[in-house]
C-alpha positions in Angstrom: 0.0 0.0 0.0 1.4 3.4 -1.0 0.7 6.4 1.2 1.1 9.8 -0.4 3.6 12.0 1.3 1.9 15.0 2.9 3.0 18.0 5.0 1.8 17.7 8.5 -0.1 15.0 10.4 -2.3 12.4 8.7 -4.7 12.3 11.6 -5.5 14.2 14.7 -7.4 13.4 17.9 -10.4 15.7 18.5 -11.4 16.8 22.1 -14.4 14.4 22.0 -12.0 11.5 21.6 -12.7 10.8 17.9 -10.0 10.8 15.2 -10.1 13.0 12.1 -8.0 12.1 9.1 -7.4 13.8 5.8 -9.9 11.3 4.3 -12.6 13.1 6.4 -12.0 16.4 4.5 -14.1 17.4 1.6 -12.5 17.0 -1.9 -10.4 20.0 -3.1 -12.8 20.6 -6.0 -15.8 21.2 -3.7 -18.1 23.9 -5.1 -21.2 23.5 -2.9 -20.3 24.3 0.7 -22.8 22.9 3.1 -22.4 23.4 6.9 -20.9 19.9 7.4 -18.1 20.4 4.9 -17.3 23.9 6.3 -17.2 22.4 9.8 -14.7 19.7 8.6 -12.4 22.3 7.2 -12.7 24.4 10.4 -11.9 21.4 12.6 -9.0 20.5 10.5 -7.5 23.9 10.9 -8.4 24.3 14.5 -6.9 21.0 15.6 -3.8 21.0 13.4 -4.6 18.7 10.5 -4.2 21.6 8.1 -2.8 25.0 8.4 -5.0 28.0 7.5 -2.7 28.6 4.5 -3.1 25.0 3.3 -6.9 25.2 3.7 -7.1 28.5 1.7 -4.9 27.1 -1.1 -6.5 23.7 -1.3 -10.1 24.9 -1.2 -9.6 28.2 -3.1 -11.0 30.2 -0.1 -10.3 33.8 0.8 -8.7 34.5 4.2 -11.9 36.4 5.2 -14.1 33.5 4.3 -12.2 31.0 6.4 -12.0 33.5 9.2 -15.8 34.0 9.1 -16.3 30.2 9.3 -13.9 30.0 12.3 -15.7 32.8 14.1 -19.2 31.3 13.3 -18.2 27.9 14.7 -16.7 29.4 17.8 -19.8 31.6 18.4 -22.7 29.6 17.2 -21.3 26.1 16.6 -22.3 24.2 13.4 -25.6 26.1 13.2 -23.6 29.3 12.6 -22.3 27.9 9.3 -25.8 27.4 7.8 -26.9 29.9 5.2 -30.2 30.5 7.1 -28.3 31.5 10.2 -26.1 33.9 8.3 -29.1 35.5 6.7 -30.7 36.0 10.1 -27.6 37.6 11.6 -27.3 40.0 8.7 -31.0 41.2 9.2 -30.3 42.2 12.8 
């Protein structure tokens, strides 16, 4: 079995005891960003599976976009990544 050489860890342990691997991340060509995919990228950055720079480059995100996702998860959890939640916050 051949493992592709990657920068950084292949897996990280999350605070809830589960393990997150690079296989758990959305594919680099992702166009439709649902809350669960955004959350996977945020967790990967927060717990060291990817650096912010790697996430931005891999997923063609802006720094602001990734930053907004990070803040939304910290403030509202996964619900904060949903489009409906974002729309409600902008109305207030």
